[in-house]
N, C-alpha and C positions, 0 to 999 in steps of 0.2 A: 484343356478344359476337360477333354475327354477322362481323364486323371480326376479333376476336381467332383464331376460327376457320380463316378464309382466311390470318393473318399464320402460323398453323400450319404448315398442307399447306403456303404457300411455302416455309418452311424446310427442311421435309420435302423440297421437289423441288429445291431450290436446290441449284447444284454454286456453291460459296464460289469465289473469285477465288483461284487459285493458279498461281505463274508467269507473273505477267502474262495472265494469262486476261483476258478481257472478259466481263460479266456480261450474257448476254443478252438482248436490248432487248425482246422481248415481255416476260420478267420482270421488266424494269426499268419498264415503263408498267404492267402490273398492279398493282408496287409502288406507286407513286405514284397510282394510283388509290385504291389500299387507304388510300394516306395523305390524299388527297383527301375521299374517305368520312366520316375517320373528326373531319378536323378541321370539315369540314361539318356531321358531327351534333352535333358541338359547339358548334358555332357557330347551330344550330337551337336546341337547347338555353337556351342564353345569352339569346339573343333572346327566346324566348316567355318566359323566368324576366322577362326587365327589360320586356318588354310587360304581364305580367300584373301584376307591380309599381307600376309606375310608370305605364301607357298608351303611353307613348312609342313609338309605332308607328314613327317614324321609323327604328329600330334597324335594324327586317328589312331595308328596301335596304343601308344602311351594312353591316350584316356581310356580307352576297350581295357587294356592290365589293369588302371587304374578304377575302375569300374567293375569288373572281377575281382577284385582283393576288396573292393567296398562292400559285394555282399556275401562273402564267403564265411565271414562270422553268426550273421543274419541264416544263412543257409545250416551252418550247424548245429546251431541253436534249435533248429527245426529238427535236423536228423536224429538228435539225442532227444529230443521230445518222443517223436515218434517209436525211438529205438525202444526205450522205457516202457509207452504204452503196448507194443509188438510184443515185448517179453513179460509182460504183464510184471513190472517192476511197483515198489512202491512207490506210490505220488509224493513227490516233491515237497508238495504244502498241507503233507499231514507227520504227524508225528507219533509211531508206533510205541512208545512210551505215553507218550499224552492218553492217546486211545485206550490202550493196558490200566491206565490209573484209574481215567474215567468208569472204565465198565467195573474194577472192582474196587469204585466207592458206591456203585448201587447197593440196597439194602439187599441181603438174603445172598451176596456173591460172597465165596469163597476163594475162587480160583480160577484161571484162563488160561490155557495152553490153546496149542497150535495154531496162534492167531496168526493168521494170513490178512493182508491188506494189499490190493491191485487196484490198479486203474483198465479200465473195458476199455475207453474212450476219452479223451480230456474233457473233464469236468464231471466223468461219470467214476467215480470210485466203488471198489467192492469192499466186501469182509466176512471170513467165515473166519469160527471159532469155536471150542469147546469150554463151556463154563458151567465152571462146578456150583453147586448152590447145597447147603445142607437140608433143605425144606424141598421137596419136589413136588409138594402141593401146591405153593407159590409161583411154580416155574412157570405160568401161562403171564402171572404178574411181572415176573422181572425180565422175562421174555420182550414185553411191551417196553419197561424201563429202559432195556440196553437199546432200543429199537429207537425209541425217542431221544432218547442222547445221542445215541451217533446222526441222526438225523441233524437234529439244532445244532449240537456243538462242531460237528464236522463233514456235514454233509453227506454222508454215505446212507444211501436208499436201500440199497442193493446188498443183502447182508443173508449168510446160513450161521444160523448161530444155534449151535446142540447142549442142551440143556443135559447136565449129569449131576447124578446124588453124589454126594460126597462120600470116598473112600479113602479109609487108610493107605500110608505108602508104602509099597512092597519093602517087605523084612529081610533084606540082603543075607541074614547069617541063616534063617530059615526055607528062603524064598517060597514064603507063603503071605497072603494077604492080612 
């Protein structure tokens, strides 16, 4: 009964996955905890009934080990996601190449380098990049367009974009620009 009440409360506070949003890792962990509690409760009842009816007491540790094995994959998924956040890894739901292409398609952008995408916390991603433009007088418009694309298509609202004017590639023979 207690788990049913908790599940009802979580349903009310849950923001369903919309437009590629990732469920909050804390909520995901709490849901797995509820699942473990529910399965554990059923396991205890089943073990108690078996012991009561058959006096076979070895069933208790067998069910306990089974419950532990049941929880390992779920726990591992949370550990992997947590480590990705702690190590500021690229979010699994975003494609580096797609973001790079989207920025390069913006009118006035001629190049992009030092593109970094990382996860601040579950569902909150950040991006930094150097964007090369031909006409630096259009920098404000280009920056607004980049931020709009990142927000609408990729749900990235924490950005640091450095606009740079076009500069020719370094000549390897003369060591000059």
